[in-house]
C-alpha positions as CSV (number, residue, x, y, z in Angstrom):
1,M,69.4,156.4,72.0
2,T,66.1,158.2,71.8
3,R,64.3,159.3,74.9
4,P,60.6,158.4,75.2
5,P,58.1,161.3,75.2
6,G,57.9,163.1,78.5
7,Q,61.5,162.5,79.5
8,E,63.4,165.3,77.7
9,P,65.5,167.6,79.9
10,P,64.5,171.3,80.1
11,D,66.9,172.4,77.4
12,E,65.6,169.8,75.0
13,L,62.0,170.7,75.8
14,W,62.6,174.4,75.0
15,R,64.6,173.4,71.9
16,S,61.8,171.2,70.6
17,H,59.5,174.3,70.3
18,D,59.9,176.9,67.6
19,A,62.5,179.6,68.3
20,S,59.9,182.3,67.7
21,E,57.6,180.8,70.4
22,Y,60.6,180.7,72.8
23,R,61.4,184.3,72.1
24,A,57.8,185.3,72.5
25,S,57.6,183.4,75.8
26,S,60.6,185.1,77.4
27,P,59.8,187.8,80.0
28,D,62.3,190.3,78.5
29,T,60.6,190.0,75.1
30,L,57.2,190.6,76.6
31,A,58.4,193.5,78.7
32,S,60.0,195.2,75.7
33,G,57.1,194.4,73.4
34,T,59.3,192.9,70.7
35,H,57.5,189.8,69.5
36,S,59.3,187.6,67.1
37,G,56.7,188.0,64.4
38,G,57.6,191.7,64.0
39,T,54.6,193.0,65.7
40,D,54.9,196.7,65.2
41,E,51.3,197.2,66.2
42,L,52.1,196.1,69.7
43,Q,55.0,198.6,69.8
44,E,52.8,201.4,68.5
45,D,49.8,200.5,70.6
46,D,50.7,201.4,74.2
47,G,47.1,201.6,75.3
48,E,45.0,199.5,77.5
49,D,44.3,196.8,74.9
50,G,48.0,196.2,74.4
51,V,48.7,195.9,78.1
52,L,45.9,193.4,78.6
53,F,47.0,191.3,75.6
54,R,50.6,191.1,76.9
55,A,49.4,190.2,80.4
56,S,47.1,187.4,79.1
57,T,49.9,186.1,76.9
58,A,52.3,186.1,79.8
59,R,49.8,184.2,82.1
60,S,49.2,181.6,79.4
61,L,52.9,181.1,78.8
62,N,53.5,180.8,82.5
63,R,50.9,178.2,82.8
64,Q,52.4,176.3,79.8
65,S,55.8,176.4,81.4
66,E,54.5,175.2,84.7
67,R,52.7,172.3,83.0
68,L,55.9,171.4,81.1
69,D,57.8,171.5,84.4
70,D,55.3,169.2,86.1
71,E,55.4,166.8,83.2
72,M,59.2,166.8,83.3
73,L,59.2,166.3,87.1
74,A,56.6,163.4,86.7
75,S,58.7,161.7,84.0
76,E,61.9,162.0,86.1
77,T,60.0,160.6,89.1
78,L,58.7,157.7,87.0
79,H,62.2,157.0,85.7
80,E,63.6,157.1,89.2
81,A,60.9,154.8,90.5
82,H,61.6,152.4,87.6
83,E,65.3,152.3,88.5
84,A,64.4,152.0,92.2
85,H,62.1,149.0,91.4
86,H,64.9,147.2,89.5
87,K,67.4,148.0,92.2
88,S,65.0,146.6,94.9
89,E,64.4,143.5,92.8
90,E,68.1,143.0,92.4
91,H,68.6,143.6,96.1
92,K,66.0,141.0,96.9
93,V,67.7,138.5,94.6
94,Q,71.1,139.2,96.1
95,L,69.6,138.8,99.6
96,A,67.9,135.5,98.6
97,S,71.1,134.2,97.0
98,Q,73.4,135.4,99.8
99,K,71.2,134.4,102.7
100,A,73.3,133.2,105.7
101,V,73.3,129.4,106.1
102,P,73.6,128.1,109.6
103,L,76.8,126.3,110.5
104,V,75.1,123.0,111.2
105,E,73.5,123.0,107.7
106,T,76.7,123.5,105.8
107,Q,78.2,120.7,103.7
108,W,81.6,120.8,105.3
109,F,80.1,120.5,108.8
110,A,77.9,117.5,107.7
111,T,81.0,115.9,106.1
112,I,83.0,116.3,109.4
113,M,80.2,114.8,111.5
114,A,79.9,111.9,109.0
115,T,83.6,111.2,109.4
116,V,83.2,111.4,113.2
117,V,80.3,108.9,113.1
118,L,82.2,106.4,110.9
119,T,85.3,106.7,113.2
120,N,83.0,106.1,116.2
121,S,81.6,103.0,114.7
122,V,85.1,101.6,114.1
123,V,86.0,102.4,117.7
124,I,82.9,100.6,119.0
125,G,83.8,97.5,117.1
126,L,87.4,97.6,118.4
127,E,86.1,98.2,121.9
128,L,84.0,95.1,121.9
129,E,87.1,93.0,120.9
130,L,89.9,94.8,122.7
131,K,88.3,96.3,125.7
132,D,90.4,94.4,128.2
133,V,93.6,95.3,126.4
134,A,93.4,99.2,126.7
135,P,90.3,100.1,128.7
136,A,91.5,103.6,129.5
137,V,92.1,104.5,125.9
138,F,88.6,103.5,124.9
139,S,87.1,105.3,127.8
140,I,88.8,108.6,126.9
141,T,87.9,108.1,123.2
142,N,84.2,107.5,124.1
143,N,84.2,110.6,126.3
144,G,85.6,112.6,123.4
145,F,82.9,111.4,121.0
146,L,80.2,112.1,123.6
147,L,81.5,115.6,124.0
148,I,81.4,116.2,120.2
149,Y,77.8,114.9,119.9
150,M,76.7,117.1,122.8
151,C,78.3,120.1,121.2
152,E,76.5,119.3,117.9
153,I,73.1,119.1,119.6
154,F,73.8,122.4,121.4
155,L,74.7,124.1,118.1
156,R,71.5,122.7,116.4
157,F,69.3,124.1,119.2
158,L,71.2,127.3,119.1
159,A,70.6,127.7,115.3
160,R,67.0,126.5,115.1
161,G,65.7,126.8,118.6
162,L,63.0,124.4,119.9
163,P,61.8,123.5,116.3
164,A,65.0,121.5,116.0
165,I,63.3,118.8,118.1
166,K,61.1,118.0,115.0
167,D,64.1,116.6,113.2
168,P,64.1,112.8,113.6
169,L,67.9,112.6,113.3
170,T,68.2,115.2,116.1
171,C,65.9,113.1,118.3
172,L,68.1,110.0,117.5
173,D,71.2,111.9,118.6
174,I,69.6,112.9,121.9
175,A,68.4,109.4,122.5
176,L,71.9,107.9,121.8
177,V,73.6,110.5,124.1
178,L,71.2,109.7,126.9
179,L,71.8,106.0,126.2
180,T,75.5,106.6,126.8
181,F,74.8,107.9,130.3
182,V,72.4,104.9,130.9
183,E,75.1,102.5,129.8
184,R,77.6,104.0,132.3
185,M,75.0,103.8,135.1
186,A,74.1,100.2,134.2
187,A,77.6,99.0,133.7
188,G,77.1,96.0,136.1
189,A,73.8,94.9,134.7
190,S,73.3,92.0,132.3
191,M,71.9,94.3,129.5
192,A,75.0,96.5,129.6
193,R,76.8,94.2,127.1
194,S,74.3,95.0,124.3
195,L,74.3,98.8,124.8
196,P,77.5,99.6,122.8
197,S,75.9,97.7,119.9
198,I,72.8,99.9,120.1
199,R,75.1,103.0,119.6
200,L,75.8,101.7,116.1
201,L,72.4,103.1,115.3
202,R,74.2,106.4,115.0
203,L,75.2,105.3,111.5
204,L,71.7,106.5,110.5
205,R,73.0,110.0,110.9
206,L,75.0,109.4,107.7
207,I,71.7,110.2,105.9
208,R,72.1,113.8,107.0
209,A,75.6,113.9,105.5
210,F,74.3,112.3,102.3
211,K,71.6,114.9,102.0
212,S,74.1,117.7,102.3
213,M,76.3,116.3,99.5
214,S,74.1,117.8,96.8
215,K,77.0,118.1,94.3
216,S,77.6,114.4,94.1
217,K,75.5,113.2,91.2
218,E,76.2,109.5,91.8
219,L,75.3,109.7,95.5
220,I,72.0,111.6,94.8
221,V,71.0,109.1,92.1
222,L,71.8,106.2,94.4
223,L,69.7,107.6,97.3
224,G,66.9,108.5,95.0
225,G,66.9,105.1,93.3
226,T,67.1,103.4,96.6
227,S,64.1,105.3,98.0
228,K,62.1,104.5,94.8
229,A,63.2,100.9,94.7
230,A,62.2,100.4,98.4
231,R,58.5,100.8,97.4
232,T,58.9,98.4,94.5
233,L,60.8,96.0,96.8
234,L,58.1,96.1,99.4
235,W,55.4,95.1,97.0
236,T,57.7,92.4,95.5
237,I,58.3,91.0,99.0
238,L,54.6,90.8,99.7
239,F,53.9,89.1,96.4
240,L,56.9,86.7,96.8
241,F,55.8,85.9,100.4
242,S,52.4,84.9,99.2
243,I,53.7,82.7,96.5
244,V,56.3,81.0,98.8
245,W,53.7,80.6,101.5
246,T,51.3,78.9,99.1
247,A,54.0,76.7,97.7
248,G,55.1,75.8,101.3
249,A,51.6,74.8,102.2
250,C,51.3,72.6,99.1
251,T,54.7,70.8,99.7
252,R,53.8,70.4,103.4
253,Q,50.7,68.4,102.4
254,V,52.2,66.5,99.5
255,I,55.8,65.8,100.6
256,G,55.8,66.3,104.4
257,R,53.0,63.8,105.0
258,S,54.1,61.2,102.4
259,P,54.9,57.7,103.8
260,V,57.4,57.0,101.0
261,W,60.5,57.7,102.9
262,N,61.4,55.7,106.0
263,G,63.8,58.3,107.3
264,S,66.5,55.7,108.2
265,T,70.1,56.8,108.4
266,N,71.5,53.3,109.3
267,P,74.3,52.6,106.7
268,L,74.0,48.8,107.2
269,Q,70.3,48.8,106.2
270,E,69.6,48.2,102.6
271,F,67.7,51.1,101.0
272,E,67.0,52.5,97.6
273,P,68.6,55.6,96.2
274,F,67.5,58.7,98.2
275,S,65.6,56.5,100.6
276,T,67.4,58.2,103.5
277,F,65.8,61.5,102.6
278,D,64.0,62.8,105.7
279,N,60.9,64.6,104.5
280,R,60.1,65.7,108.0
281,E,63.4,67.6,108.2
282,Y,62.4,69.9,105.2
283,F,58.7,69.7,105.1
284,G,57.7,68.7,108.7
285,N,55.5,71.8,109.3
286,I,54.4,74.9,107.4
287,W,57.4,76.9,108.6
288,M,59.9,74.3,107.5
289,S,58.2,74.0,104.1
290,F,58.2,77.8,103.8
291,L,62.0,77.9,104.6
292,T,62.7,75.1,102.2
293,M,60.8,76.8,99.3
294,F,62.6,80.0,100.1
295,Q,65.8,78.0,99.8
296,V,64.6,76.9,96.4
297,V,64.1,80.5,95.4
298,T,67.6,81.4,96.4
299,N,69.1,78.3,94.6
300,A,71.0,77.5,97.8
301,Q,72.0,73.8,97.2
302,W,68.4,72.7,97.0
303,A,68.9,70.4,94.0
304,D,70.9,67.7,95.7
305,H,69.3,68.0,99.2
306,V,65.6,68.5,98.2
307,G,65.0,68.4,94.4
308,R,66.5,65.1,93.4
309,P,65.1,63.0,96.2
310,V,61.6,64.4,95.8
311,V,61.6,64.2,92.0
312,F,62.9,60.6,92.2
313,K,59.8,59.5,94.1
314,Y,57.4,62.1,92.5
315,P,58.5,62.9,88.9
316,G,55.4,65.1,88.4
317,L,56.7,67.6,91.0
318,A,59.5,68.5,88.6
319,V,57.0,70.6,86.7
320,F,55.9,72.2,89.9
321,F,59.5,73.2,90.9
322,A,60.2,74.4,87.3
323,F,57.1,76.6,87.3
324,F,57.9,77.9,90.8
325,L,61.4,78.8,89.8
326,L,60.2,80.6,86.6
327,M,57.7,82.7,88.7
328,T,60.1,83.6,91.5
329,T,63.7,83.4,90.6
330,F,63.4,84.2,86.9
331,G,60.3,86.4,87.2
332,L,60.0,88.4,90.3
333,V,63.8,88.8,90.9
334,T,64.3,89.9,87.3
335,C,61.5,92.4,87.7
336,I,63.1,93.8,90.9
337,V,66.4,94.3,89.1
338,S,64.7,95.9,86.1
339,N,62.6,98.2,88.3
340,I,65.7,99.2,90.3
341,V,67.5,100.0,87.0
342,Q,64.5,102.0,85.7
343,D,64.2,103.9,89.0
344,S,67.9,104.7,88.8
345,L,67.5,106.0,85.3
346,E,64.5,108.1,86.3
347,S,66.5,109.5,89.3
348,S,69.3,110.3,87.0
349,R,67.0,112.2,84.6
350,A,65.3,114.0,87.5
351,F,68.7,115.0,88.8
352,E,69.8,116.3,85.4
353,K,66.5,118.2,85.2
354,A,67.1,119.7,88.6
355,L,70.6,120.7,87.6
356,K,69.2,122.4,84.5
357,E,66.7,124.2,86.7
358,I,69.4,125.4,89.0
359,E,71.5,126.5,86.1
360,R,68.5,128.3,84.6
361,E,68.0,130.1,87.9
362,N,71.6,131.0,88.1
363,R,71.5,132.4,84.6
364,R,68.4,134.4,85.5
365,L,70.1,135.9,88.5
366,S,73.1,136.8,86.3
367,G,70.6,138.3,83.8
368,L,69.3,140.5,86.6
369,R,72.8,141.7,87.4
370,A,73.4,142.5,83.8
371,R,70.1,144.4,83.7
372,R,71.1,146.4,86.7
373,L,74.4,147.3,85.1
374,L,72.7,148.3,81.8
375,L,70.3,150.5,83.8
376,L,73.3,152.4,85.2
377,I,74.9,152.7,81.7
378,D,71.7,153.9,80.1
379,E,71.9,157.6,80.7
380,D,68.6,158.6,79.0
381,G,66.6,155.8,80.4
382,D,64.7,154.8,77.3
383,G,65.5,151.1,77.7
384,E,67.3,150.9,74.3
385,L,70.9,150.2,73.7
386,S,72.7,151.4,70.6
387,L,76.1,150.3,69.2
388,T,77.8,153.0,71.2
389,D,76.0,152.0,74.4
390,L,77.1,148.4,73.9
391,E,80.7,149.5,73.4
392,K,80.4,151.4,76.7
393,A,78.9,148.4,78.4
394,L,81.7,146.2,77.3
395,E,84.2,148.5,78.9
396,N,82.6,147.5,82.3
397,E,84.6,144.5,83.7
398,E,81.6,143.2,85.7
399,F,79.4,143.1,82.6
400,V,82.1,141.3,80.7
401,E,82.5,138.8,83.5
402,I,78.7,138.2,83.5
403,L,78.9,137.5,79.7
404,R,81.7,135.0,80.3
405,L,79.7,133.4,83.1
406,L,76.7,133.0,80.7
407,E,79.0,131.6,78.0
408,V,78.1,134.2,75.5
409,P,80.2,133.3,72.4
410,V,80.9,136.9,71.2
411,M,82.4,139.8,73.1
412,N,82.2,142.4,70.4
413,A,79.6,145.2,70.4
414,E,78.9,144.8,66.6
415,N,78.5,141.1,66.9
416,L,76.2,141.4,69.9
417,M,74.1,143.9,68.0
418,R,74.0,141.5,65.0
419,L,73.1,138.6,67.3
420,F,70.3,140.1,69.3
421,D,68.9,142.8,66.9
422,R,66.5,140.5,65.0
423,V,64.6,143.2,63.1
424,G,67.7,145.3,62.1
425,R,66.7,148.5,64.0
426,G,70.2,149.3,65.0
427,Q,69.1,149.2,68.6
428,V,68.4,146.4,71.1
429,S,66.2,146.7,74.2
430,F,67.1,145.5,77.7
431,T,64.5,142.7,77.5
432,E,65.8,141.4,74.2
433,L,69.5,141.5,75.4
434,V,68.9,140.0,78.8
435,E,66.5,137.3,77.7
436,G,68.9,136.5,74.8
437,I,72.0,136.0,76.9
438,T,70.1,134.1,79.6
439,S,68.2,131.7,77.3
440,M,71.1,131.1,74.9
441,L,71.8,127.5,75.9
442,E,68.3,126.5,77.2
443,D,66.8,125.0,74.0
444,I,69.9,123.1,72.9
445,N,69.9,119.3,73.2
446,P,72.0,116.5,71.7
447,K,69.5,116.2,68.8
448,D,70.2,119.8,67.8
449,Y,73.9,119.1,67.7
450,T,73.2,116.1,65.5
451,K,71.0,118.1,63.2
452,L,73.6,120.9,63.1
453,A,76.3,118.4,62.1
454,L,74.1,116.9,59.4
455,W,73.1,120.4,58.1
456,S,76.7,121.5,58.1
457,D,77.7,118.4,56.1
458,S,74.9,119.0,53.6
459,L,75.8,122.6,53.4
460,M,79.4,121.8,52.7
461,K,78.4,119.4,49.9
462,R,76.2,122.0,48.4
463,M,79.0,124.5,48.6
464,E,81.3,122.1,46.8
465,M,78.7,121.6,44.0
466,L,78.2,125.3,43.8
467,E,81.9,125.8,43.5
468,Q,82.1,123.3,40.7
469,R,79.2,125.0,38.9
470,C,80.8,128.4,39.4
471,N,84.1,127.1,37.9
472,F,82.2,125.6,35.0
473,L,80.4,129.0,34.4
474,A,83.7,130.8,34.6
475,D,85.1,128.6,31.9
476,M,82.0,129.2,29.8
477,V,82.3,132.9,30.3
478,V,85.9,132.8,29.1
479,D,84.8,130.9,25.9
480,L,81.9,133.3,25.4
481,R,84.2,136.3,25.7
482,R,86.5,134.8,23.1
483,Q,83.5,134.1,20.8
484,I,82.2,137.7,21.3
485,E,85.6,139.1,20.5
486,E,85.7,137.1,17.3
487,C,82.2,138.3,16.4
488,F,83.2,141.9,16.9
489,N,86.2,141.4,14.6
490,C,84.0,139.8,12.0
491,L,81.5,142.6,12.4
492,A,84.3,145.2,11.9
493,L,85.3,143.5,8.6
494,F,81.7,143.2,7.5
495,I,81.1,146.9,8.2
496,D,84.0,147.9,6.0
497,S,82.9,145.6,3.1
498,R,79.3,146.7,3.7
499,E,80.1,150.3,3.3
500,N,82.0,149.7,0.1
501,T,79.1,147.5,-1.2
502,E,76.5,150.2,-0.2
503,L,78.5,152.9,-2.0
504,Y,78.7,150.8,-5.2
505,Y,75.0,149.8,-5.3
506,R,74.0,153.3,-4.3
507,A,75.9,154.8,-7.2
508,L,74.5,152.2,-9.5
509,R,71.0,152.8,-8.3
510,A,71.4,156.6,-8.8
511,I,72.7,156.0,-12.3
512,R,69.8,153.8,-13.1
513,S,67.3,156.1,-11.7
514,A,68.8,159.3,-13.3
515,P,67.1,160.7,-16.5
516,P,69.0,160.2,-19.8
517,P,71.5,162.9,-20.5
518,V,70.4,165.6,-23.0
519,P,73.2,166.8,-25.4
520,V,73.7,170.6,-25.1
521,D,74.6,172.5,-28.2
522,I,77.4,174.9,-27.9
523,R,75.3,177.7,-29.2
524,V,72.7,177.1,-26.5
525,A,75.4,176.9,-23.9
526,L,76.8,180.2,-25.1
527,G,73.3,181.7,-25.1
528,L,73.2,182.2,-28.9
529,E,69.9,181.9,-30.6
530,T,69.7,178.9,-32.6
531,K,67.0,177.5,-34.7
532,K,65.5,174.4,-33.3
533,E,65.9,171.6,-35.6
534,K,63.7,168.6,-35.5
535,L,65.6,165.5,-34.8
536,T,65.1,162.7,-37.2
537,E,63.9,159.4,-36.1
538,N,67.3,157.8,-36.6
539,E,69.1,160.4,-34.4
540,A,66.5,159.9,-31.6
541,E,67.0,156.2,-31.8
542,A,70.7,156.6,-31.8
543,L,70.5,158.8,-28.6
544,M,68.4,156.2,-26.9
545,N,70.8,153.5,-27.9
546,F,73.6,155.6,-26.4
547,A,71.7,155.9,-23.2
548,R,71.0,152.2,-23.1
549,R,74.7,151.4,-23.6
550,Y,75.5,153.8,-20.8
551,I,73.1,152.2,-18.5
552,A,73.3,148.5,-19.3
553,P,76.0,147.6,-21.9
554,K,75.2,143.9,-21.8
555,Q,71.5,144.4,-22.4
556,H,72.2,146.8,-25.2
557,S,74.6,144.4,-26.9
558,K,72.0,141.7,-26.7
559,K,69.3,144.0,-28.1
560,R,71.7,145.0,-31.0
561,V,72.2,141.4,-32.0
562,L,68.5,140.8,-32.0
563,Q,67.9,143.9,-34.1
564,D,70.5,142.9,-36.6
565,D,68.9,139.5,-36.9
566,S,65.5,141.1,-37.5
567,D,66.9,143.3,-40.3
568,G,68.0,140.2,-42.1
569,S,71.5,141.4,-42.8
570,P,73.9,138.6,-43.9
């Protein structure tokens, strides 16, 4: 690792300068007058100028050394402050994550109290039915439950103080405890019989237990969907009430005041089918009409009791009832179900998003822990980790445990460097490493896995095609090698024949280009003086003929035949 400027230790600072400057700046050297440059003039000159020069040089070097010491001290202070800042940040994170939770706010306490409330509700039901059988048992049981509730209220005030009264469920507990004492004081009154039933309101305290069960995905989705569906259900009820009320008013006027039915129930009296239908029983006033139309919405046996008698007398009302059913039963109720399902899906998505946020926060806290460990491992404080530093970091069990917690796929220093060193510097900074290991699984979704599977399949097919082409090229290379070897063999044979051919034609060319041979007389060869004789024409011609025969026998023979023919010899 390389230390940033201004953070070198004293030895490295002095080594970074020239050795001659260091020797010149030493007090012993100045005192003895032996400067590194071989300053003989300073040794010879012991006068006032030499003393002043050495004194000024010593002062300047002292100021330089003081300035370097100040810079080194400032850099070390800055580095210590940087480490202290990270340690304080990590300490705050640990305090925030390890903050003490009151006993009454823990999940296990809420679960125990929810069990107590459910048990108390069962006991209240048994008490209403079997009070005369074992009154003493129920009295002792109720006293035990009362003591538990009083202890819980005391613990809540002890943990929160007076602000605990702002919790509606705490106020409900106080009211129910006071109601228990009122019940005992009013045991002989007429209203005392209904007081145990009021204690069942304590079941509302189960909401507190449900809220504390934050790890149950199904329960949280159910509560969230119910809270959202309540608003949708409220508007649906208002809309349904208006439709049913309007339909009830219509049927009260049309059916309730109709004189068609006599309302007789005498079996001996002759009557037409459905003539015993009493319209005043179902449509006598607006409230009866409203209840009858609500019965139509719920499909509670309205066809035989209401629908058929009415449609028998008024066939046109069949269209009215059909339209009413389509709007209410098949319209609004279906919308309620679809909205509830949609709200449940949205609650599930919100819960998954919240879980991802919690997981992201946990990964961030783990990243801060990893950063603190890396700061302790980084000796020079430059914020960069080399391969050696990563190997040293992987020797720390706590750092390895953090990597396993963050689901880092590799536990090798070389692989970690290759994974997070994107530019190939051979070093990775704290920021790159921590952000890399904390955000490794954030951007992955099911679509990415699908794309990765498709890409892997495509890559495998391309590799198979490439392998086939490589095999084909390998076969072609073998054939090409065989052909090249045959070519070399042919070239070797051709070279031998070519050399022989060149020698033959070279000799023939030399013979053809050579001058005709001149006969040498023996006397000339021996150096004897001879009288030059003039050759006759026939001798010269014979010599030329010899040369022609020597050069081209075939041409000479042809020429001889032509010459004989020209002479006219028989």
